[in-house]
N, C-alpha and C positions, 0 to 999 in steps of 0.2 A: 417571470417576476424577480425582482432584486430586492435588496435590504441596503439601505444606505449606511455607510462605514462611520465610524467615530475616529477622528485623527489624531485625538489628544493622547491617547494610550493605546498603541498598536501593539497587540501581542501575536506572533506568528508561531505556528506549529508545522514543523518538517519532519515527515516520514520519508526515510530514504531505503532504497531497496537496491540492489546490485544488477539485476538482470536486464533492466531498462538503460544501464549506463552507456555512454557512447564508447565503443571499442570492445564492449563486452559481448561474446557471442557464443561461447563453450562452457559447459558444466565445471571443466578443470580451472576455470578461472573464478568461478563461485565457491569452490570447495577448500576450506583449510588444510594444508597440507601440500596441496598441489603447486607445482613450479610457477603457475601463471597466477596464483591467488595473490600473493603481495601486491603486485602491479593493479590489480583489479581492484582491490581493497583501497589502493591510494586514489583511482579513479573516482570510485564512488565517494572517498571522502571530499575530493575536489570539487564533484558536481554539488554535494551537500553545501560545502562552503560557498560555492557560488551563489546558491539560493540564500543563503543566510546574509551574504556581503549584499546581494540585491535588495533584499528585505529591509535591511538596515538603511541602504541608499533611499529606499522608498519612503522611509519614516518609521520603520519598526523601532519600538521601544524595548522589545523583549524577543529573543528567538529561542526556541528550544526545538533541539534536533533528537529525533528517535531512531537509533539504530535498528532496521527492520530486516534485515536478512540474514538467512541461516541461524548460527548461534547468537547474532546480535552482538558481536564484538568485532566488528571489521572497522570502525571508523579509526584513521589516524588523528587521535585528539591533537597532537601537535601541529597538525596542519589546518587545523580549524580557527576561524576567526575567534580571538580571546573574549569576545562580547558573548558568544553563545553559551547556552547550557546543553548538556549533553545525557541522554538517557541511554546506556549500554548495558548489555547482558540479558539473560534469560535464564528463568521463566519470568513472564511479565503477566500480569492479570490480563491485559488488554492487547499483548503482543504488538503487533506492528501499528496499532492505534494506542499504544501506552503514552500517557501523560495528557492526552488531548482531552480527557473526561474531566479533569479537575482544574486545567489552567486557565480558564475564561479566555479563549483564544479567538480572535475576530477572523483571521485567516488560517488556513491549512494548506500546505502544499504536498503534494505526493512526487519525490523525486526518483527517478530510475526505475520505476515501475513497469511491468510486465503484463502480457495479455493474460487473461483467465484459461484455465485449462481447456483444451480442444480449439484454441484460436490459431487460425490458419496464418502463417507468414508472421509469426509473433516469437521473439528469441526466448527460448527456454519457458514457454508457455506452461503456466500450473495455478492451480490455488491453494495458497498455504503448504499443502505437502503433497506433492506429485506422487509419493510411493503410497498415499492412503487415500487421497480425494480423486475421485473422477469427475465429479460435479458438485456445486452448492446452488440451492434455489431457496429462496424466500418469498413467500407468497406465490411461488409457482413461477418466479422470474430469476434466470441464471445470473449470478453474479461473480464478478471476478474480485481481486483483492481490492482493488481501489474502490469500489462500490461497497464493499462490507466495510472497509474501514471508514468511508465516507457516512456510512449508516450510524456508525458509532459517534463520529463529530458532530453528526446531524442531531443526535439524540440530546445533545448539551448544548446546541443553538450555533455551533461552528461550521461553516460552509467551505468545501473544497474548491479552491479558487485556481489552482494550477496542477496539472500533471505533466510530467515528462517521461520519454520513454521511445520506443519505436513507433513506427506510423500505425501499424495496426492497433496497438494498445492505446494510442491517442484517440484513433477512430472510435474505439470500443467505449473509451471512457466518455467521449463527446456525446454517445448515444445514451449511455446509462446516466450521467450526470449532467442535467440541462444547465448550460451557461459557464461550465467550466472552460477554461482556457488551457491549451495543451501546446507543448513545444515538442517537436519530431526531433530525435538526436541521431536516428538512424532508421534504414529500412531493411527489414528482414527479406531475404531470399530463401528462406526455409527457417527450421527451428533452431539451428546453430550456423547460421552464416548471414551476414549483413553487409550492406554499402553504410559506411558510418561517416557522420562529421568528424572532423578532427577534434579529439577531446577539447583542446583551447576554445575552438568555435562553438563546442556545444555549451561550454561554460559561460560562454559571452551571452549565448541566447537564454539560458537558464536565468543569469542574473539579471538580463534586461527585463524577462517577464516577471520575476519576483518583485523587481521594483516597480512595475507596473501594475500588478494586482494590489499591491499593498497602496499605493497611491490612488488607486480607484476608488471613488466614493460611493460607486453600486459595486455589489456581488452577488453571486448566485445566492438563492435562498438555501439555507441548511438542507441537505437531502433527507428526507424520510419516506418510510414506507407505512401502509394503512395497518393499524393494530386491529386484532390480535396478530401474531407472526406465526406462519408456518415454515419451520427451518427444514429443509429436506437434504440429505446428504447421500450422494451416491459412491459408495467407496470400492477399492479395487478389488477385492476378495470377500468371499462369504465368511471367511475366517475373521475378517475385520469386522463384519457386520455383527457375526456372532459375539465377539468381544464387547463391542459398543452397546448390544441389545441387553447388557448388564446393569447399564447406566440406568438409574431411576428416572422416570419420566419420559423416556425415550422408547420410542415404539419401532418396531421393525416393519416396514411396509413392502418391503420387496427383499429378494434373495440377497441384493447388495445396496439397498436403501434404508435409511434410518430416519426417523422423523421426529422433530420435537416441537411444540407448542408453546409460546409464552406470549405475555402481555408487555413486556419490558424491553426494550433493545438491549440493554447492557447484559442483562440475565441471558437472553437468547444468545447473543453472541459469544459469550462465555460457555455456554453449553456447546456450541460450535467449537470452540477451542478443545474443550474436553471431549468431544467425540473424536476430534483428530488425533489427540493424543492417546486416547484409549485404544482407537484402531491401529495406531502405530505399533503397539505392543504385540500385536497379531500377524507382524511381518515375517 
């Protein structure tokens, strides 16, 4: 199923992460203060910029970029197309999906994304916070960050049309999000090693794909799950589950598993973020 687009005022939302960017393979590239971080942040910025430039070329009237990695202050704003708007900094009510809820966007793109926790041959696989989360399920289905953020976007009628990252991540997103287009920029040979496109070539592919999905008169339907929602999170330690169990409306269903039930996507997603934050206090 597809929905037809309105090309008269095309608003595009971009959420950009770092682990899926061409040339990024190691945690030292992704952590502020490490020697490799500044260059990785630049590579992340340039892929986001490529997506934005492609979107404008395709006919976008407005592009919002949400910095979605780590402390969410990674983007080199001086390297971005001056036509964009940027969300930077943390904490944010909807984290990696901040801005999509109230923006009336026709198209969403997830750039530099990575595989969910436990994905083989995906660079630096994790789901939101690797030191806390071992698995996330909604209605029994395991979800990665792309699917969780697409779920938020879908709640307000925005479809995710493009995901970029390593090959395993792209394949995983194609399975989770029917109709999404993907662009592979590297092929993992382990968790911290990959064969990568040259960053300039990766940016060319991203810009071309971004222009295509904006021009396309058809796009995937906004991604949804059946209500009510049962959110389950397996955490790394029982101490974390102890802390999370203090949260009202959360039920502990196993030594390292907590559960939240909700009827509203946005509230349930915020409960997930609260679970992760509270679990982090018990590290």
